[in-house]
C-alpha positions as a printed NumPy array, in Angstrom:
array([[  0.212,   0.028,   0.076],
       [  1.274,   3.535,  -0.705],
       [  0.519,   5.532,   2.423],
       [  0.918,   9.441,   2.627],
       [  1.59 ,  10.731,   6.204],
       [  1.241,  14.446,   7.068],
       [  3.23 ,  15.397,  10.164],
       [  5.288,  12.227,   9.678],
       [  8.654,  13.439,  11.172],
       [  6.632,  14.271,  14.708],
       [  6.689,  12.252,  17.746],
       [  4.053,   9.831,  16.612],
       [  4.625,  10.41 ,  12.856],
       [  8.172,   9.005,  13.016],
       [  6.949,   5.681,  14.815],
       [  4.305,   5.252,  12.452],
       [  6.482,   5.6  ,   9.348],
       [  9.002,   3.171,  10.757],
       [  6.029,   0.598,  11.371],
       [  4.68 ,   1.015,   7.996],
       [  8.105,   0.527,   6.224],
       [  8.734,  -2.52 ,   8.324],
       [  5.306,  -3.72 ,   7.095],
       [  6.478,  -3.394,   3.399],
       [  4.404,  -0.241,   2.621],
       [  5.563,   2.621,   0.436],
       [  5.353,   5.844,   2.487],
       [  5.453,   9.668,   1.339],
       [  6.015,  11.871,   4.233],
       [  4.718,  15.576,   4.057],
       [  6.18 ,  18.079,   6.463],
       [  7.015,  21.615,   7.102],
       [ 10.824,  21.567,   7.142],
       [ 13.322,  19.594,   4.978],
       [ 14.859,  16.541,   6.741],
       [ 18.042,  14.57 ,   6.417],
       [ 18.776,  10.941,   7.292],
       [ 15.415,   9.693,   5.955],
       [ 15.126,   5.814,   5.442],
       [ 15.974,   4.622,   1.992],
       [ 13.19 ,   4.898,  -0.482],
       [ 11.277,   7.365,   1.884],
       [  9.87 ,  10.254,  -0.277],
       [  9.405,  13.867,   1.428],
       [  7.309,  16.726,   0.269],
       [  7.307,  20.018,   1.952],
       [  3.872,  21.618,   2.791],
       [  2.575,  24.468,   5.116],
       [ -0.63 ,  23.289,   5.844],
       [ -2.276,  26.861,   6.19 ],
       [ -1.04 ,  27.95 ,   2.754],
       [ -2.884,  25.659,   0.37 ],
       [ -3.294,  21.954,  -0.552],
       [ -0.195,  19.698,  -0.408],
       [  1.77 ,  19.109,  -3.454],
       [  0.043,  16.974,  -5.92 ],
       [  2.845,  14.447,  -6.135],
       [  2.436,  13.719,  -2.449],
       [ -0.912,  12.354,  -2.949],
       [ -1.441,  11.294,  -6.435],
       [ -0.184,   7.808,  -5.804],
       [ -1.719,   7.384,  -2.293],
       [ -3.823,   4.479,  -1.508],
       [ -4.342,   5.887,   2.063],
       [ -3.627,   9.144,   3.745],
       [ -2.758,   9.694,   7.571],
       [ -3.132,  13.151,   8.786],
       [ -1.037,  14.082,  11.857],
       [  0.058,  17.707,  10.989],
       [ -0.716,  20.333,  13.651],
       [  0.617,  23.057,  15.88 ],
       [  1.629,  21.592,  19.202],
       [ -1.06 ,  22.334,  21.846],
       [  1.495,  22.054,  24.771],
       [  2.818,  25.634,  25.013],
       [  1.671,  28.889,  26.314],
       [ -1.29 ,  29.966,  24.63 ],
       [ -0.984,  33.448,  23.336],
       [ -3.607,  35.011,  20.818],
       [ -1.024,  34.142,  18.081],
       [ -0.388,  30.564,  19.402],
       [ -4.19 ,  29.965,  19.506],
       [ -4.594,  31.24 ,  15.913],
       [ -1.788,  28.778,  14.702],
       [ -3.447,  25.85 ,  16.635],
       [ -6.878,  26.459,  15.161],
       [ -5.307,  27.156,  11.567],
       [ -3.111,  24.132,  11.361],
       [ -5.848,  21.914,  12.284],
       [ -9.055,  23.392,  10.674],
       [ -7.564,  25.287,   7.668],
       [ -4.889,  22.517,   7.254],
       [ -7.47 ,  19.81 ,   7.03 ],
       [ -9.664,  21.762,   4.707],
       [ -6.533,  22.166,   2.589],
       [ -5.734,  18.475,   2.602],
       [ -9.278,  17.649,   1.445],
       [ -9.003,  20.383,  -1.393],
       [ -5.897,  18.43 ,  -2.588],
       [ -7.703,  15.19 ,  -2.478],
       [-10.553,  16.552,  -4.492],
       [ -8.274,  17.466,  -7.325],
       [ -7.105,  14.084,  -7.666],
       [ -8.252,  11.734, -10.618],
       [ -8.226,   8.772,  -8.143],
       [ -8.645,   9.579,  -4.522],
       [ -7.101,   7.3  ,  -1.777],
       [ -9.418,   4.652,  -0.386],
       [ -9.021,   5.952,   3.188],
       [ -8.134,   9.014,   5.261],
       [ -7.229,   8.627,   8.993],
       [ -7.393,  11.995,  10.496],
       [ -6.396,  12.806,  14.239],
       [ -8.536,  14.721,  16.509],
       [ -8.377,  14.79 ,  20.314],
       [-10.377,  13.891,  23.361],
       [-10.555,  17.663,  23.974],
       [-13.454,  17.31 ,  21.992],
       [-15.571,  16.201,  25.007],
       [-14.463,  19.357,  27.182],
       [-13.835,  19.183,  30.944],
       [-16.807,  16.667,  32.155],
       [-15.783,  15.525,  35.587],
       [-16.699,  12.095,  36.45 ],
       [-18.843,  11.513,  33.462],
       [-18.04 ,   8.468,  31.28 ],
       [-17.349,   9.616,  27.718],
       [-17.771,   7.441,  24.705],
       [-17.659,   8.162,  20.983],
       [-21.282,   9.046,  21.303],
       [-21.028,  11.658,  23.802],
       [-21.747,  15.162,  23.082],
       [-18.971,  17.691,  22.352],
       [-17.99 ,  20.214,  24.979],
       [-17.548,  24.015,  24.847],
       [-14.521,  26.21 ,  24.778],
       [-11.373,  26.901,  22.727],
       [-10.188,  23.12 ,  22.177],
       [-13.635,  21.671,  21.94 ],
       [-14.418,  24.232,  19.134],
       [-11.162,  23.468,  17.607],
       [-11.702,  19.64 ,  17.512],
       [-15.306,  20.068,  16.136],
       [-14.043,  22.098,  13.338],
       [-11.102,  19.742,  12.61 ],
       [-13.371,  16.875,  12.498],
       [-15.924,  18.643,  10.361],
       [-13.157,  19.387,   7.932],
       [-12.092,  15.935,   7.764],
       [-15.595,  14.728,   6.948],
       [-15.219,  17.032,   3.834],
       [-13.348,  13.86 ,   2.134],
       [-16.537,  11.63 ,   2.453],
       [-18.216,  12.912,  -0.7  ],
       [-15.236,  12.027,  -2.46 ],
       [-15.714,   8.5  ,  -1.949],
       [-13.126,   8.286,   0.687],
       [-13.565,   6.384,   3.989],
       [-12.946,   8.784,   6.822],
       [-11.724,   7.679,  10.362],
       [-11.332,  10.191,  13.103],
       [ -8.976,   9.19 ,  15.97 ],
       [ -9.368,  11.156,  19.175],
       [ -6.214,  11.055,  20.917],
       [ -5.895,  11.095,  24.636],
       [ -2.572,  11.757,  26.412],
       [ -0.034,   9.685,  24.299],
       [  2.728,   8.051,  26.46 ],
       [  6.17 ,   7.687,  24.964],
       [  9.68 ,   8.793,  25.003],
       [  9.004,  12.335,  23.816],
       [  5.97 ,  14.283,  23.529],
       [  4.103,  15.398,  26.866],
       [  5.694,  12.687,  28.918],
       [  9.128,  14.195,  28.317],
       [  7.86 ,  17.311,  30.236],
       [  6.658,  15.084,  33.161],
       [  9.803,  13.08 ,  33.725],
       [ 12.223,  15.796,  34.883],
       [ 10.402,  16.88 ,  38.259],
       [  9.646,  13.329,  39.066],
       [ 13.272,  12.227,  38.422],
       [ 14.357,  15.015,  40.718],
       [ 11.854,  13.79 ,  43.415],
       [  9.809,  16.826,  42.943],
       [  6.845,  15.465,  41.351],
       [  3.245,  15.265,  42.404],
       [ -0.405,  15.449,  41.408],
       [ -1.92 ,  18.418,  39.62 ],
       [ -4.265,  20.36 ,  41.763],
       [ -6.356,  17.996,  43.789],
       [ -5.52 ,  15.164,  41.53 ],
       [ -9.08 ,  14.071,  41.164],
       [ -9.33 ,  14.785,  37.572],
       [ -9.42 ,  11.875,  34.909],
       [ -6.686,  11.315,  32.835],
       [ -7.152,   9.359,  29.472],
       [ -3.973,   8.027,  28.342],
       [ -2.743,   5.619,  25.579],
       [  0.772,   4.091,  25.07 ],
       [  2.463,   5.243,  21.777],
       [  2.787,   1.781,  20.411],
       [ -1.076,   1.346,  20.744],
       [ -1.554,   4.534,  18.908],
       [  0.57 ,   3.43 ,  15.896],
       [ -1.203,  -0.075,  15.997],
       [ -4.476,   1.568,  16.036],
       [ -3.608,   3.881,  13.234],
       [ -2.546,   0.822,  10.953],
       [ -5.652,  -1.11 ,  12.017],
       [ -7.788,   1.784,  11.027],
       [ -6.142,   1.772,   7.503],
       [ -6.793,  -1.939,   7.048],
       [-10.173,  -2.286,   8.584],
       [-12.945,  -1.332,   6.187],
       [-15.847,  -1.223,   8.678],
       [-14.147,   1.465,  10.545],
       [-15.719,   4.969,   9.851],
       [-16.233,   8.057,  11.914],
       [-14.883,   8.979,  15.464],
       [-12.863,   6.459,  17.599],
       [-11.33 ,   7.228,  20.889],
       [ -7.556,   6.413,  20.773],
       [ -7.348,   6.058,  24.569],
       [ -6.537,   2.912,  26.667],
       [ -9.664,   1.338,  28.153],
       [ -8.546,   1.929,  31.832],
       [ -8.38 ,   5.878,  32.372],
       [ -7.21 ,   6.768,  35.768],
       [ -7.242,   9.95 ,  38.207],
       [ -4.46 ,  12.255,  38.026],
       [ -3.506,  11.277,  41.554],
       [ -3.199,   7.524,  40.666],
       [ -1.204,   8.537,  37.416],
       [  1.446,  10.347,  39.303],
       [  1.792,   7.961,  42.014],
       [  2.149,   5.162,  39.492],
       [  4.772,   7.142,  37.487],
       [  6.736,   7.951,  40.885],
       [  6.478,   3.993,  41.677],
       [  7.93 ,   3.027,  38.427],
       [ 10.787,   5.554,  38.757],
       [ 11.284,   4.702,  42.338],
       [ 10.877,   8.39 ,  43.275],
       [  8.759,   9.96 ,  45.805],
       [  5.595,  12.093,  44.68 ],
       [  5.183,  14.347,  47.64 ],
       [  4.994,  17.652,  45.909],
       [  1.718,  18.587,  44.422],
       [  1.49 ,  21.259,  42.075],
       [ -1.165,  24.023,  43.093],
       [ -3.676,  25.308,  40.642],
       [ -2.391,  28.805,  40.96 ],
       [  1.011,  27.426,  40.2  ],
       [ -0.029,  26.011,  37.039],
       [ -1.809,  29.009,  35.934],
       [  0.955,  31.088,  36.687],
       [  3.452,  28.864,  34.623],
       [  1.149,  27.902,  31.577],
       [ -1.456,  30.507,  31.536],
       [ -4.654,  29.646,  29.737],
       [ -3.018,  26.185,  28.625],
       [ -3.266,  24.912,  32.206],
       [ -7.006,  24.379,  31.624],
       [ -6.336,  21.219,  29.713],
       [ -3.722,  19.843,  32.34 ],
       [ -6.629,  20.265,  34.96 ],
       [ -9.445,  19.188,  32.665],
       [-11.194,  15.705,  33.656],
       [-11.417,  13.22 ,  30.658],
       [-12.721,   9.928,  31.796],
       [-12.738,   8.657,  28.119],
       [-13.677,   5.044,  27.244],
       [-12.667,   3.689,  23.748],
       [-16.069,   1.817,  23.19 ],
       [-16.312,   1.899,  19.505],
       [-12.452,   1.149,  19.189],
       [-12.913,  -1.99 ,  21.1  ],
       [-16.246,  -2.701,  19.212],
       [-14.1  ,  -2.586,  15.976],
       [-12.152,  -5.324,  17.3  ],
       [ -8.978,  -3.583,  18.215],
       [ -6.968,  -5.019,  20.915],
       [ -4.719,  -2.935,  23.257],
       [ -1.299,  -4.305,  24.223],
       [ -1.072,  -1.969,  27.108],
       [ -4.652,  -1.511,  28.501],
       [ -3.297,  -0.652,  32.127],
       [ -0.998,   2.128,  33.271],
       [  1.508,   0.482,  35.264],
       [  2.765,  -2.087,  32.708],
       [  2.628,   0.659,  30.133],
       [  4.953,   2.988,  32.165],
       [  7.273,  -0.006,  33.039],
       [  7.46 ,  -0.845,  29.375],
       [  8.386,   2.849,  28.503],
       [ 10.784,   3.549,  31.273],
       [ 12.553,   0.051,  31.531]])
């Protein structure tokens, strides 16, 4: 299969590309900046997602497209940052669909990412793919993002929207967590009662590949492990695996001081369950947090 991956040089994209190549697939990576040291036979096209459709050559031979490109959310939110987050996801996905519409032979499937921020801060409510969206900046971004991806359906393309939880791996958000814990200064965020819906990066990659191959999968699927935990349990488990204490809770005012408005997503409660993902037959390698962290930190 010929697979085009936008954002293929990022934290998840690199691992996905390696998995696809190992599986014998041909991969065309689309990214914002030139890269060196690419795997033999890997093709790369440059694309600013907010400027227009991707280069035609990056899509013309694709049997499938995986859309991972987007401005990182884990940074201080200035008005300009929020503009980039919104534009990279909504405008970028609309531009990708415009590029797909120009093809004589569109790909069979588009796997587009979204996020569990779609649901907003919902306390102890159990959230599945059929739950209503929340309100606020990130839920509104996710709603627009998914609507833009749905624009590929009239082209005869099967659209799968994966709502990512906190992706655990050596990189990404986990890299920010490890330093204070390794120094013995880690602890819960706020009162620690908020739910964290997480997923091991290997399961994310496996789920993307599964979605590419499973023709019955259409629409939204939660890319989260089946056993979310409260933040207090998450931090205690991380400290135990690292053999470090977790005595230093981070107060809400401290988070707001350090991260501004972005602290809202660190304190939001997401008790998200992958009901449709499991109904589709996907099997998680790491359904429980302790083994997942031990695997990553071994």
